[in-house]
N, C-alpha and C positions, 0 to 999 in steps of 0.2 A: 401335877405330878406328885407333889409332896402329900396331898390328901389321899391320893391313890396308894402311896407307900404306907401311909398311916393306917389306911383300911386294911391292907395286907397284914400289917403287924397286929392289928386288933383281931383279925381272924384267928391268929394263932393263940391269942390270949383269952378270948371269950369262950365260955362253955358252949358246947354244941347246941344245946336246947335253946340258947338265945337266938340262934340263927335258923331255926327250923320250926315247923308247925305253924301255929297262929302267929308267932313272932315274925316269922318270915313273910306272912301275908300282910301284916301291918307295916313292915319295913317296905314292902313293895308299894303299898298304897301311899305311904308318906313320900317315897321317892318319886312316884308318879305325880303327886301334887306339887312338889317343889319343881320337878322337871317342867310341868305345864306352866307354872308361874315364870320360870326362867325363860322358857320359849316365848312367852308373851312379852316380857320385858325386852328380850333380844330383838324381837320383831318390831316393837315400838321404837326402840333406840335406832335401829337401822332405818326405819321409815322416816323418823325425824331428821336424822343426820343427812340422809340422802336428799330429802326435800330442801334442807337448808343449803346443801352443797350445790344443788341444781339452781336454786335462786341466786346464789352468789355468782355462779358461772354465768347466768343470764345477765346479771348486773355488769360483769366484766365485759361481756360481748356488747352490751348496750353502750358502755362507756367508750369502747373502741370505735363503734359506729359513730358516736357523737363527735369523737376527735376528728375522724375522717370527714364527716359532713361539715363540721365547723371550718376546717381548713379549706374545703371546697367553696363554701360560702364566702370566705374571706378572699379567695382567689377570684371569685366572680365579682366581688365588690370593686376590685381594681387596685391600682398601685398604691392608693392611700392606705390599704390594709396590709401591706407587706410587713411593717414593723410588728403588727399584731400576730401575723403568721409566724414570724421569728420568735416572738415571745411564747406562743403556743408550743412551738417545738422545744424551746428551752425548758418548759415545764413538764414535758412528758416523762423525761428520765427520772427526775425527782419524784414525780407522781407514782411511777412504777415502784421506786424504792420505798416509798412510804407505805405501800400496800404489801409488797413482798419483802418484808423486813429481813427474813432469814437470808434471802439471796443478796440483799444489800449489805448485810453484815459480813457475809462470806467474801464479798468483793471489796470490803473496806469502805463502802459508800455511806454517806450520811442519809438517813431515812427521814429528812425533814424538808418537805417540799415548800416552795414559796406559795403563799396564798393565791389561789386562783382568782379570788374576788379582787385582789389588789393589783393584778396585772392585766390579764386579758379582758375581764369584765370592765375594768376602769377604762382601758384603752378603747373598748367598743363603744362605751357611752360617750367618749370624746369625739367619735367620728361625726363628721358633718356631711350627711348625704347630699349629693348634688342633683339627684333625680329620683323618681319613684322606685326604680329598680334597686338603687343603692339603699333606699330607705327600707324596702322590704327585706333585703339581704341583712341589713343591720338588725332589724327586729327579730328575724329568725335566728341570727347568730347570737343575739342576747339571750334568747330563750334556750338555745342549745347549750350555751356556755353556763347558764344557771343550772340546768339539769346536770351537766357534767360535774360542776362543783358539788352539788348535792350527792351524786353517786360517789364521788371521790371521798367525801366526808363519811358517808355511810360505810364504805369499805375500809377506810383507815381506822374508823372507830370500832370495827368488828373485833371482838376478843379473839385471841389466838386459839382458844379452845372453847367451843360452844357446848360441850357435853356437861352433864351433871355428874360430878364425881360420886356422890352417894349412890346413884343408880348403878354405876359400874362396880362399886365396892360390893353392894348387895348382890348383884349378879354373879360376881366372882365367888362370893361366899356360898351362894346356892349351888353353883357348879362344883365347888370343892366338896360340899356335902354329898352331891350326887355321885361323884367319882369315888369318894370314900366308901359309900354304900355298895357301889358296883364291885369294888375290889374285895369287899368283905363277903360277897355272896358266893364265892367259889374259892377253893384252895388255889394258891398261886401256881401258875404254869406259863409256859412260853406263849401259848396262844392267847391266854387272857391278857398277858402283858402287852402283846402287839396290838390287840384290839383296843385296849384302854389307851395306849399311846396314840393311836390314830384318832380316837374319839377326842382326846384331850387336845391334839393338834388342830382338829377341825374346829372345836369350840374356841380355842385361842385365836385361830385365824379369823373367825367371825368377829370376835371382840376387837382384834387389831384393825380389821376393816372399818368398823364403826369408829374407832379412835382416829383413824386416818381421815375419814370423811368429815369428822368434826373439826379438822384443822385444814381449811381449804387453801391456805397460802403458805404452807410448809409441809415437810414430809414427803413421802413417796408418791402420794396421790394428789398433790397440789394442783390447783388450776394454773394452766400455763399463762405466762405473760408474753408469749411469743407474738400473739396477735397485736398487742399494743406496740411492741418493739418493731414489728413489721410496718404498722401504720406510721411510726415515727420515721422509719427509713423511706 
């Protein structure tokens, strides 16, 4: 918006021949070049953040399935696994808080889960199977528990913002140049102002969407933790 207003101001100060004839053609070509580069960067950023968002969402779904499957295996193992099932349930809440830190802070919860390897995995290794069925369930539970711990570490270690800020800064500068040139191309009027405002709103919404996708565990478009909480219930 600021660059569009600056362009309107420059329109009143620049000599007319600077914005007509060959100069006008060169300005159009330069704007088209910058517009093409901005469109490419915008598309690349959106594709990158969308792919990352989907991979993270799939990891959360896989972790939820692992939790449910691990609990079912422990249930099939028998009464000896009841303490492990209880330990697993006690870890899910802190596990969720360690990933969705913004939600945890809003509720005043500590986002520091107990180590999965020091509780469930340790207790699983201490089990003494009494028959081949229990031995098979123990081995499968150990594998799932290890996978669950790795997924949890990967999600907990994920940065809150996966975007490259220089890309965003350069993109915004290019868009500012484009809208400044647009507003210089015609004398100010109501129609021009409305069209420029809608274009600026659209471009800003696209950047906002990319920024939201780059933060999968907070903001308006965060991945939901309801599936994990439902699995806990």
